[in-house]
C-alpha positions in Angstrom: 0.0 0.0 0.0 1.5 3.3 -1.1 1.9 6.0 1.5 2.3 9.7 1.1 6.0 10.1 0.8 6.7 12.7 3.5 4.3 11.8 6.2 5.8 9.9 9.1 3.0 7.5 9.8 4.6 5.5 12.6 5.3 8.6 14.8 1.9 10.0 14.1 0.3 6.7 15.1 1.9 6.8 18.5 0.2 10.1 19.1 -3.2 9.2 17.7 -4.9 9.8 21.0 -3.4 13.3 21.4 -4.4 16.4 19.5 -1.8 17.4 17.0 -0.5 20.9 17.4 -0.9 22.7 14.2 -3.7 21.9 11.7 -2.7 23.5 8.5 -6.2 23.9 7.2 -8.1 25.5 4.6 -10.7 27.7 5.8 -12.5 28.7 2.7 -15.6 28.2 4.7 -14.2 30.7 7.2 -14.2 33.3 4.5 -17.9 33.3 4.0 -19.2 33.5 7.5 -21.4 36.4 6.8 -23.1 34.5 4.1 -23.7 31.7 6.6 -25.3 34.1 9.0 -27.6 35.6 6.4 -31.3 34.8 7.1 -32.7 31.8 5.3 -29.5 30.7 3.7 -27.7 27.9 5.5 -29.0 25.0 7.6 -26.4 22.2 7.4 -23.5 20.8 5.5 -24.6 22.3 2.2 -28.2 21.6 3.0 -30.3 24.3 1.3 -27.2 26.3 0.6 -28.3 28.5 -2.3 -31.5 30.4 -3.1 -32.5 28.4 -6.2 -31.6 24.9 -4.9 -33.4 25.5 -1.7 -36.6 25.3 -3.7 -35.6 22.1 -5.4 -34.7 19.6 -2.6 -34.6 16.5 -4.9 -31.7 18.1 -6.7 -30.0 19.4 -3.6 -26.7 17.7 -2.7 -26.2 17.6 1.0 -22.8 15.8 1.6 -20.2 13.8 -0.2 -17.9 11.2 1.4 -14.9 9.3 -0.1 -12.8 6.8 1.8 -10.9 3.6 1.4 -13.4 0.8 2.3 -12.4 -0.4 5.8 -13.6 -4.0 5.1 -12.4 -4.1 1.5 -9.2 -2.0 1.4 -8.6 -2.7 -2.3 -11.8 -0.6 -3.0 -13.0 2.9 -2.5 -16.5 3.8 -1.3 -18.1 7.0 -2.5 -21.3 8.3 -0.8 -23.4 11.2 -1.9 -26.6 12.4 -0.3 -29.6 14.4 -1.5 -32.9 15.9 -0.2 -32.1 17.6 3.1 -34.3 17.5 6.2 -36.5 14.5 5.4 -39.0 14.3 8.2 -39.6 10.5 8.5 -43.4 10.8 8.5 -43.5 12.9 5.3 -46.2 10.8 3.5 -48.2 10.1 1.5 -45.5 10.6 -1.3 -42.4 10.4 1.0 -39.1 11.0 -0.7 -38.4 9.6 -4.2 -35.4 10.5 -6.3 -36.3 12.8 -9.2 -37.1 11.0 -12.4 -36.3 14.1 -14.5 -32.8 14.6 -13.2 -29.3 13.1 -13.5 -27.3 12.3 -10.3 -23.6 12.2 -10.8 -20.4 11.4 -8.8 -17.3 12.7 -10.6 -13.7 11.8 -10.3 -10.7 13.9 -11.3 -7.5 11.8 -11.4 -5.1 14.1 -13.3 -5.8 17.4 -11.5 -7.2 19.4 -14.4 -10.4 20.2 -12.6 -12.4 18.1 -15.1 -14.0 14.7 -14.5 -12.0 11.7 -15.9 -14.6 9.3 -14.7 -18.3 10.1 -14.2 -20.9 7.7 -12.6 -24.5 8.7 -13.5 -27.7 7.5 -11.9 -31.1 8.1 -13.6 -34.3 7.0 -11.9 -37.7 5.7 -13.1 -41.0 5.6 -11.2 -43.3 2.6 -11.2 -46.9 2.5 -9.8 -49.0 -0.6 -9.3 -52.2 1.4 -9.0 -52.1 5.2 -9.2 -55.7 5.5 -10.4 -57.3 4.0 -7.3 -54.7 4.4 -4.5 -53.1 7.3 -2.7 -50.9 5.1 -0.5 -47.2 4.5 -0.9 -47.9 0.9 0.3 -51.1 -1.0 0.7 -49.9 -3.5 3.3 -46.9 -4.9 5.0 -43.8 -4.8 2.7 -41.5 -7.7 3.0 -39.6 -7.5 -0.3 -38.9 -4.9 -3.0 -41.2 -6.7 -5.5 -43.9 -7.2 -2.9 -47.4 -6.3 -4.5 -48.1 -4.3 -1.4 -45.5 -1.8 -2.4 -47.6 0.5 -4.6 -44.8 2.9 -5.5 -41.2 1.8 -6.3 -38.2 3.2 -8.2 -35.5 1.7 -10.3 -32.4 3.2 -11.7 -29.9 3.0 -14.5 -26.2 3.4 -13.7 -23.7 4.4 -16.4 -20.0 5.2 -16.3 -18.3 7.6 -18.6 -14.5 7.1 -18.8 -11.5 9.2 -19.8 -12.1 8.4 -23.4 -15.6 9.9 -23.3 -17.4 6.6 -23.9 -20.4 5.8 -21.9 -21.1 2.3 -20.7 -24.2 0.9 -18.9 -23.3 -0.8 -15.6 -26.8 -1.5 -14.3 -30.3 -1.2 -15.7 -33.5 -1.4 -13.8 -31.7 -1.8 -10.5 -34.0 -1.6 -7.4 -34.1 1.4 -5.1 -34.7 0.9 -1.4 -38.0 2.7 -0.6 -38.6 5.4 2.0 -39.1 3.9 5.4 -42.8 4.3 5.9 -42.7 2.9 9.4 -42.5 -0.3 11.5 -46.0 -1.4 10.7 -45.5 -1.1 7.0 -41.9 -2.2 6.9 -41.1 -4.3 10.0 -37.7 -5.5 8.6 -36.3 -2.5 6.7 -32.8 -3.9 7.0 -33.8 -6.7 4.7 -35.2 -4.3 2.2 -31.9 -2.4 2.2 -29.9 -5.6 1.6 -32.1 -6.4 -1.4 -31.3 -2.9 -2.9 -27.5 -3.5 -2.8 -26.6 -4.5 -6.3 -23.3 -6.1 -7.5 -21.5 -4.4 -10.4 -20.5 -6.4 -13.4 -16.8 -5.5 -13.2 -16.5 -5.6 -9.4 -18.0 -3.4 -6.7 -21.4 -2.6 -5.4 -24.1 0.1 -5.9 -26.9 1.3 -3.6 -29.6 3.9 -3.8 -32.2 4.5 -1.1 -33.1 6.3 2.1 -30.8 6.6 5.1 -30.3 8.4 8.3 -28.5 11.7 7.6 -24.9 10.9 8.6 -23.8 14.5 9.2 -23.7 15.7 12.8 -23.3 19.2 14.2 -25.0 21.9 16.2 -26.6 24.4 13.9 -27.4 27.0 16.5 -24.2 28.5 15.2 -26.5 30.6 12.9 -28.0 32.3 16.0 -25.1 34.7 16.5 -22.5 32.0 17.0 -24.4 29.9 19.6 -26.3 32.7 21.2 -23.4 35.0 21.5 -22.4 33.5 24.8 -21.9 29.8 24.1 -25.2 28.8 25.7 -26.7 27.2 22.6 -24.6 24.2 21.7 -24.3 20.4 22.3 -27.4 19.4 20.3 -27.2 17.5 17.1 -29.6 19.5 15.0 -29.9 16.7 12.3 -30.9 14.0 14.8 -33.9 12.1 13.4 -33.8 13.4 9.9 -33.2 11.3 6.8 -31.6 11.8 3.4 -31.6 10.0 0.1 -28.3 8.2 -0.4 -26.4 7.0 -3.4 -23.4 4.8 -2.6 -20.8 3.2 -4.8 -18.0 0.8 -4.0 -15.5 0.2 -6.8 -11.9 -1.1 -7.2 -9.2 1.6 -6.8 -8.0 1.0 -10.4 -11.4 2.1 -11.7 -10.7 5.6 -10.3 -7.0 6.0 -10.6 -5.2 7.8 -13.4 -4.3 5.2 -16.1 -5.9 2.6 -13.9 -2.8 2.5 -11.7 -3.5 3.3 -8.0 0.1 2.6 -7.0 1.6 5.2 -9.2 -1.4 7.6 -9.1 -3.2 7.2 -5.8 -4.8 10.7 -5.4 -8.2 11.5 -6.8 -10.6 14.4 -6.5 -14.3 13.7 -5.9 -17.5 15.8 -6.2 -21.1 15.2 -7.0 -23.5 17.1 -9.2 -27.2 17.2 -10.2 -28.3 17.9 -13.7 -31.7 19.1 -14.9 -33.0 19.9 -18.4 -33.1 23.6 -19.1 -36.4 25.1 -18.1 -38.4 26.9 -20.8 -41.8 28.6 -20.8 -44.0 27.7 -23.8 -47.3 29.2 -24.8 -50.3 26.9 -24.5 -52.9 27.9 -27.1 -51.6 31.5 -27.3 -49.7 33.3 -29.9 -46.6 31.1 -29.8 -44.7 33.4 -27.4 -43.9 33.0 -23.8 -46.5 34.8 -21.7 -49.1 34.9 -24.5 -52.7 35.7 -23.9 -53.6 32.2 -22.8 -50.8 32.0 -20.3 -47.6 29.9 -20.2 -46.8 26.4 -19.2 -43.3 25.4 -18.0 -41.6 22.2 -19.1 -38.1 20.8 -19.2 -36.4 20.9 -22.6 -33.0 21.5 -24.1 -29.6 20.5 -22.8 -28.8 19.1 -19.4 -27.6 21.8 -17.0 -25.8 21.4 -13.7 -28.0 22.9 -10.9 -26.2 21.6 -7.8 -22.6 20.8 -6.9 -20.8 19.5 -3.8 -17.3 18.4 -3.0 -16.2 19.5 0.5 -19.0 20.3 3.0 -20.2 23.9 3.6 -18.4 25.5 0.7 -21.3 27.1 -1.1 -23.3 27.6 2.0 -20.9 29.6 4.2 -18.1 30.6 1.8 -19.8 31.9 -1.3 -21.7 35.2 -0.9 -25.4 35.1 -1.7 -24.9 36.9 -5.0 -22.8 34.1 -6.4 -24.3 31.0 -4.8 -26.5 29.9 -7.6 -23.7 30.5 -10.1 -21.3 28.4 -8.0 -23.8 25.5 -8.2 -23.5 25.6 -12.0 -19.7 26.1 -12.0 -17.2 23.4 -12.9 -14.2 22.9 -10.7 -11.7 23.9 -13.4 -13.1 27.5 -13.2 -12.8 27.8 -9.4 -9.5 29.6 -9.3 -10.9 32.3 -11.5 -13.6 33.3 -9.1 -11.9 36.4 -7.6 -14.6 37.3 -5.0 -14.2 33.9 -3.3 -10.5 33.5 -3.6 -9.9 37.0 -2.1 -11.9 35.9 0.9 -9.7 32.9 1.5 -6.7 35.1 1.8 -8.5 37.2 4.4 -11.1 35.0 6.1 -14.0 36.6 8.0 -14.9 33.9 10.6 -11.8 34.5 12.8 -12.7 38.2 12.9 -16.2 37.4 13.9 -15.0 35.0 16.6 -12.6 37.7 17.8 -15.3 40.3 18.0 -17.7 38.0 19.9 -15.4 35.9 22.0 -12.1 37.8 22.1 -10.0 35.0 20.5 -7.4 36.8 18.4 -7.7 36.3 14.6 -4.7 35.1 12.7 -3.1 37.7 10.5 -3.7 37.8 6.8 -2.9 36.9 4.1 -3.5 33.2 4.6 -1.6 31.9 1.6 -1.6 28.4 3.1 -5.4 28.4 2.9 -5.2 29.3 -0.8 -3.0 26.3 -1.4 -5.2 23.9 0.5 -8.4 25.2 -1.0 -7.4 24.9 -4.6 -4.6 22.4 -5.0 -4.6 19.9 -2.3 -1.5 19.6 -0.1 1.9 18.8 -1.5 5.4 20.3 -1.1 5.3 21.6 -4.6 1.9 23.3 -4.1 2.8 26.2 -1.8 3.9 27.1 1.7 2.5 24.1 3.5 5.5 21.7 3.1 4.0 18.3 3.3 2.7 15.7 0.8 -0.8 14.6 1.5 -3.5 14.7 -1.1 -2.8 16.7 -4.3 -3.0 15.1 -7.7 0.5 16.6 -8.3 1.7 13.6 -6.2 0.5 11.3 -9.0 3.5 10.2 -11.1 1.6 10.3 -14.4 0.1 13.8 -14.0 1.1 16.4 -16.6 2.1 19.3 -14.4 1.3 21.9 -17.1 -2.3 20.6 -17.2 -2.9 20.9 -13.5 -5.3 23.7 -12.4 -6.5 24.8 -8.9 -10.0 23.4 -8.3 -12.2 22.7 -5.3 -12.6 18.9 -4.8 -12.8 16.4 -2.0 -9.3 14.9 -2.4 -8.5 11.4 -1.3 -5.1 9.6 -1.3 -6.1 6.0 -1.9 -2.6 4.9 -0.8 -3.4 5.6 2.8 -4.7 2.4 4.4 -7.9 2.4 6.6 -7.1 3.1 10.2 -7.3 0.2 12.6 -8.7 2.5 15.2 -10.3 5.5 13.4 -10.2 8.8 15.2 -13.0 11.3 14.7 -10.5 14.1 14.3 -8.8 12.5 11.3 -5.5 13.9 10.3 -5.7 16.3 13.3 -5.2 13.3 15.6 -2.6 11.6 13.4 -5.2 9.4 11.6 -4.2 10.1 8.0 -7.1 8.0 6.6 -9.6 10.7 7.8 -10.7 14.1 6.8 -9.4 16.1 5.1 -7.8 13.1 3.3 -11.2 12.2 1.9 -14.0 12.1 4.3 -15.4 9.2 6.3 -18.9 9.1 7.7 -17.7 9.5 11.3 -15.2 12.2 10.8 -16.0 15.2 12.9 -15.4 17.9 10.2 -16.8 20.6 12.5 -14.2 20.1 15.3 -11.4 19.5 12.8 -12.0 22.8 11.1 -12.6 24.8 14.3 -9.0 24.9 15.3 -7.8 25.5 11.8 -10.0 28.6 11.3 -8.5 30.0 14.4 -4.9 29.7 13.3 -3.6 26.7 15.3 -1.4 25.9 12.3 0.4 29.2 12.7 0.8 29.1 16.4 1.6 25.4 16.6 -0.8 24.9 19.5 -4.5 24.3 19.9 -6.7 27.1 21.0 -7.8 26.0 24.5 -11.1 27.9 24.5 -12.2 25.9 21.4 -10.9 22.5 22.5 -14.4 21.0 23.2 -15.7 21.6 19.7 -19.4 22.1 19.1 -20.3 19.5 21.7 -21.5 17.0 19.1 -18.9 14.4 18.5 -20.8 11.5 16.8 -23.8 10.7 14.8 -27.0 9.8 16.7 -26.9 6.3 15.1 -23.9 4.0 14.7 -22.6 3.5 11.2 -22.4 0.0 9.6 -19.3 -2.1 9.1 -20.2 -3.1 5.6 -21.4 -1.4 2.4 -23.3 1.0 2.2 -22.2 1.8 5.8 -24.8 4.5 6.4 -27.3 4.0 9.2 -30.9 2.8 8.5 -33.4 5.6 8.1 -35.4 7.0 11.1 -39.1 6.4 11.6 -39.9 8.6 14.6 -41.3 12.1 14.1 -38.6 14.6 14.5 -40.9 17.1 16.2 -42.6 14.8 18.7 -40.9 16.4 21.7 -41.7 20.1 22.1 -39.8 22.3 24.5 -41.4 24.2 27.4 -40.5 27.5 25.8 -43.3 30.1 26.1 -43.6 30.3 22.3 -44.0 26.5 22.0 -41.0 26.2 19.7 -39.0 23.0 19.3 -35.6 22.8 21.1 -32.5 23.5 19.1 -31.7 19.8 18.9 -35.3 19.0 17.9 -36.6 16.7 20.6 -34.2 18.2 23.2 -31.6 15.5 22.6 -28.5 17.0 24.2 -25.1 15.2 23.9 -23.8 16.9 27.0 -20.7 18.4 25.6 -19.3 21.7 26.9 -20.3 24.4 24.5 -17.6 26.1 22.5 -17.3 29.0 20.1 -19.5 28.5 17.1 -17.0 29.3 14.4 -16.4 25.6 14.0 -19.9 24.7 13.1 -20.1 27.5 10.7 -16.8 26.7 9.2 -17.4 23.0 9.8 -16.4 20.7 7.0 -14.6 23.5 5.1 -13.3 22.5 1.7 -9.9 21.0 1.4 -9.0 21.2 5.0 -5.6 19.7 5.5 -5.6 19.4 9.3 -2.3 18.5 10.8 -0.1 19.5 7.9 1.9 22.1 9.7 2.8 19.6 12.4 3.6 17.1 9.7 6.0 19.6 8.1 7.8 20.1 11.4 8.1 16.3 11.9 9.4 15.9 8.3 12.0 18.6 8.9 13.3 16.9 12.0 13.4 13.4 10.5 
């Protein structure tokens, strides 16, 4: 198994239980705190992050994960989620994937910001009786082809390779249905297993509902946890579901030239495409807005309407004015977006934390953040002198074709950790965020220290050491593909607080995890793109070795 050349894995492993001093981190998310605080903009890790996509939840990417499969280390697992804040009891239609959209997971293996491999899922709806029934199911559902399942979905999975040729991998593959409840689906785990489909050339695919794996306290948007740290320690996403697409494939299917030993680093992001929306006249004079009124329908070319690599990028980095445009942007254009790049050099979040909590903000310019945001981490990339997860580490990359771009970068040469640490690289666990992202990685706490300049001082900021008080998901993750937890069935709003206004507690249901509250910059900057936690410490260790 190939290892990043300059990282001292053995010495880091011995310190895996101790926080590493210095988290060279990107904090692009730190740059856009004001956007995150704007009313009605952000709610979670890229959940409802832009004005237009907030009105199209079935096209809304929420999170992307990429990691070497812990039980099959010769493969990589890619997970992408859509449809934020699915209340479990959202019948009668519940939460199907859109049948008029394309869902994609894209891989850049040569660092040019363009996909070399694209996996695409398209969905089809099937009703047994839509003329005489309104129910999702008409009885107990024991299998995916049970006649009591009135509505079901199937999908086609294709892959487009570096040569531009498209190949069908699966056709009419089953989708796991929304979990209607224990009476309707008493053994939902069995239904999920039936929806895991083997790929013809090795690997597995899954599409269906799951518990939302992201965890954090979103009261950060109430003036950084109430302005006095009183509002934290509640996992705001407890009880909510998402729609998940998961793919497990051999490393060679993703690596440049099919060689994961020579070329272990990939960049990953997901997108949603829709047909261009046009307005046509219905019985009028042939012009939009004619006397008889217009009727909208989807025509024309496919257009990208949602995009997600690292968490919280568009939500809290990109100003409102540019959010919709960012969702349509391709990664190879990222380095040309001056309003965003400028904010990376002089991030806003540390200034907000300083004004509210008195923690000094690191001095600008933050050129290390520019490197980590756009290139991944490598000695040849910029001031952070460590090799971690840039495609420039791939031996067959053409250096003159490499361009800065925002992607969730994964070095497939780093083996899965025997004892994963939620703080990932920050705690010496090089298999975790920001080297890819595992389901249990605490991207909020990892980023917290980075945004506050621990990489520059070489020490953690004591006032922020407890994170946001939410250290794990409300449900345990699985040990085998697709790893995500089964979807929830209990109503999120069943427990109402005693507040005079009758509102629901911040954690929805009042489920506190009991952690000591900390400054909210982390949750706002949580999961920032291309965070390379621990790199400064790695550089120091490399220099001493």
